C-alpha positions as CSV (number, residue, x, y, z in Angstrom):
1,M,0.0,0.0,0.0
2,L,2.7,2.5,0.9
3,R,4.5,1.8,-2.4
4,S,1.2,2.5,-4.2
5,I,0.8,5.8,-2.3
6,A,4.4,6.7,-3.0
7,R,3.9,6.3,-6.7
8,D,1.3,9.1,-6.6
9,A,3.4,11.1,-4.2
10,P,0.6,13.0,-2.4
11,D,1.6,16.1,-0.4
12,E,0.1,14.5,2.8
13,I,-1.3,11.2,4.0
14,W,-4.5,11.3,6.1
15,C,-5.7,8.3,8.1
16,L,-9.3,8.2,9.2
17,G,-9.0,5.6,12.0
18,D,-9.4,2.0,12.8
19,L,-5.7,1.3,12.8
20,V,-6.1,-1.7,15.0
21,G,-8.7,-4.3,16.0
22,Y,-8.7,-6.5,12.9
23,G,-5.1,-7.3,11.8
24,P,-2.3,-9.4,13.1
25,R,0.3,-6.5,13.5
26,P,-1.3,-3.7,15.5
27,N,2.0,-2.4,16.8
28,R,3.7,-2.2,13.4
29,C,0.6,-0.6,12.0
30,C,0.6,2.1,14.6
31,A,4.3,2.8,14.1
32,V,4.0,3.1,10.4
33,V,1.0,5.4,10.6
34,A,2.6,7.5,13.3
35,E,5.6,7.9,11.1
36,R,3.9,8.6,7.8
37,A,0.5,10.1,8.3
38,D,0.2,13.9,8.5
39,V,-3.2,13.5,10.1
40,C,-4.7,10.5,11.9
41,L,-8.0,10.0,13.6
42,I,-9.1,7.4,16.1
43,G,-11.8,4.9,15.1
44,N,-14.3,2.8,17.0
45,H,-12.1,-0.3,17.0
46,D,-9.1,1.7,18.3
47,L,-11.4,3.1,21.1
48,A,-12.5,-0.5,21.9
49,V,-8.9,-1.7,22.1
50,L,-8.1,1.2,24.5
51,G,-11.1,0.3,26.7
52,R,-12.9,3.5,25.9
53,L,-15.8,1.6,24.2
54,D,-17.5,-1.5,25.5
55,V,-16.6,-4.4,23.2
56,A,-20.2,-5.7,23.9
57,A,-21.2,-3.3,21.1
58,F,-19.1,-5.2,18.6
59,S,-19.6,-8.5,16.8
60,Y,-18.2,-11.5,18.6
61,D,-15.2,-11.8,16.2
62,A,-14.5,-8.0,16.4
63,A,-14.8,-8.1,20.2
64,E,-12.4,-11.1,20.5
65,S,-9.9,-9.4,18.2
66,A,-10.1,-6.1,20.2
67,R,-9.4,-8.1,23.4
68,W,-6.4,-9.8,21.8
69,T,-5.1,-6.5,20.4
70,A,-5.4,-4.9,23.8
71,E,-3.2,-7.6,25.3
72,V,-0.4,-7.3,22.7
73,L,-0.5,-3.5,22.2
74,E,2.8,-2.0,23.2
75,P,3.1,1.2,25.2
76,E,4.2,3.3,22.2
77,A,1.3,2.2,20.1
78,R,-1.1,2.8,23.0
79,T,0.3,6.3,23.6
80,F,-0.1,7.1,19.9
81,L,-3.7,5.9,19.8
82,E,-4.6,7.8,23.0
83,S,-3.4,11.0,21.4
84,L,-6.0,10.8,18.6
85,E,-9.5,12.3,18.2
86,P,-12.4,10.9,16.0
87,S,-12.7,14.1,14.0
88,G,-10.5,16.9,12.6
89,E,-10.0,19.3,9.8
90,R,-7.2,19.8,7.3
91,E,-7.0,22.2,4.3
92,G,-10.7,23.1,4.9
93,V,-11.7,19.4,4.6
94,G,-13.8,17.9,7.4
95,L,-12.3,14.6,8.5
96,F,-14.4,12.1,10.5
97,H,-13.9,8.5,11.4
98,A,-17.7,7.9,11.0
99,S,-19.7,11.0,10.2
100,P,-20.1,14.7,11.1
101,R,-23.2,13.7,13.2
102,D,-21.5,10.9,15.1
103,P,-17.8,10.8,14.5
104,V,-17.5,7.3,16.1
105,W,-20.4,5.1,15.1
106,E,-22.6,6.4,12.2
107,Y,-22.2,4.6,8.9
108,V,-22.5,6.8,5.8
109,L,-23.7,4.3,3.2
110,S,-26.8,5.9,1.7
111,P,-27.7,9.2,0.1
112,P,-30.1,10.2,2.9
113,V,-27.5,9.6,5.6
114,A,-24.9,11.4,3.6
115,F,-27.1,14.4,3.0
116,A,-28.0,14.6,6.7
117,S,-24.4,14.2,7.7
118,L,-23.2,16.9,5.3
119,A,-25.8,19.3,6.6
120,E,-24.0,19.0,10.0
121,A,-20.6,19.8,8.7
122,P,-19.3,23.3,8.3
123,Q,-17.0,22.2,5.5
124,D,-18.1,21.7,1.9
125,L,-15.9,18.6,1.5
126,V,-16.1,15.8,4.1
127,L,-14.1,12.6,4.2
128,V,-15.2,9.6,6.4
129,G,-13.8,6.2,7.1
130,H,-15.7,3.5,9.1
131,S,-17.8,2.1,6.3
132,H,-15.1,0.1,4.6
133,V,-16.7,0.9,1.3
134,A,-15.1,3.3,-1.2
135,L,-17.9,5.5,-2.4
136,A,-18.8,9.2,-3.0
137,F,-21.9,11.2,-2.4
138,G,-22.3,14.7,-3.6
139,L,-23.8,17.8,-3.0
140,S,-20.3,17.9,-4.5
141,D,-18.0,15.1,-5.2
142,P,-15.2,11.6,-2.6
143,G,-13.3,6.8,0.6
144,S,-10.4,5.4,2.4
145,V,-7.5,3.0,2.7
146,G,-8.3,-0.1,4.5
147,Q,-10.1,-3.4,4.6
148,P,-12.6,-3.2,1.7
149,R,-16.1,-4.5,2.0
150,D,-17.2,-4.0,-1.5
151,S,-16.3,-7.4,-2.9
152,D,-12.9,-6.2,-4.2
153,P,-10.2,-7.7,-1.9
154,R,-7.5,-5.2,-2.9
155,A,-6.5,-2.5,-0.4
156,A,-8.3,0.7,-1.1
157,W,-7.2,4.3,-0.8
158,L,-8.3,7.7,-2.0
159,L,-6.2,10.3,-3.8
160,L,-7.6,13.8,-3.3
161,D,-6.6,16.8,-5.4
162,L,-7.8,19.8,-3.4
163,D,-6.9,22.3,-6.1
164,A,-8.8,20.5,-8.8
165,R,-11.6,19.4,-6.4
166,R,-11.2,15.9,-7.7
167,A,-10.9,12.5,-6.0
168,S,-9.6,9.3,-7.5
169,F,-10.1,5.9,-5.9
170,R,-7.1,3.6,-6.0
171,R,-6.8,-0.1,-5.5
172,E,-3.7,-2.1,-4.7
173,P,-3.1,-5.9,-4.5
174,Y,-1.4,-7.1,-1.4
175,D,-0.3,-10.4,0.1
176,V,-3.7,-11.6,1.3
177,D,-2.4,-15.1,2.0
178,R,0.3,-13.8,4.3
179,T,-2.1,-11.6,6.2
180,Q,-4.5,-14.5,6.6
181,A,-1.7,-16.8,7.8
182,E,-0.7,-14.2,10.4
183,I,-4.3,-13.8,11.6
184,R,-4.6,-17.5,12.0
185,E,-1.2,-17.8,13.6
186,R,-2.2,-15.4,16.3
187,G,-5.4,-17.3,17.0
188,L,-7.8,-14.6,15.8
189,A,-11.2,-15.5,14.4
190,E,-11.2,-17.5,11.1
191,A,-13.9,-15.1,9.8
192,L,-11.4,-12.2,10.0
193,A,-9.0,-14.1,7.8
194,A,-11.6,-15.5,5.4
195,R,-13.3,-12.2,4.6
196,L,-10.0,-10.7,3.3
197,E,-9.9,-12.8,0.1
198,H,-13.5,-11.8,-0.8
199,G,-13.4,-8.1,0.2
200,V,-16.5,-8.4,2.4
């Protein structure tokens, strides 16, 4: 993924949350994002790992993964996650893990929800994560990098050109088999590994 981003050479990298809670290398993930991202938000899975959200609100597999992640999370990664907020702004763009109405939990997956969310934002361009689906809604036109759930297993990220007011979705193949093996090796739920090859 980082090689793909480097090819486009964006001025900045923005991370919209959920760094941990699914994958087999939470400490490495936090270290890379802390080093490379110019902006980083905290997501609901990060908050669960930190004990700031009750894991009872998550699916069984997600809750188990959050518990495991909390056990293996190193102090540096924990400190980094603790420093983050679920919303922010950069270059006049509203940044939210989930939505302007509820930065932690609301899924923006339909035009009515998008419209209501945009009405709450002071910015005319808003980016959200959380949904795991690369899509755009407009009153004007843009997604995310992360674990896709749109039946395309490649990693997804969004290149945003603020001057041109244009967004381009990017997809990048990665070693799904290796990631699945690491998830299984660490004893995390089989469903977390299986879904990666299908992008769901």
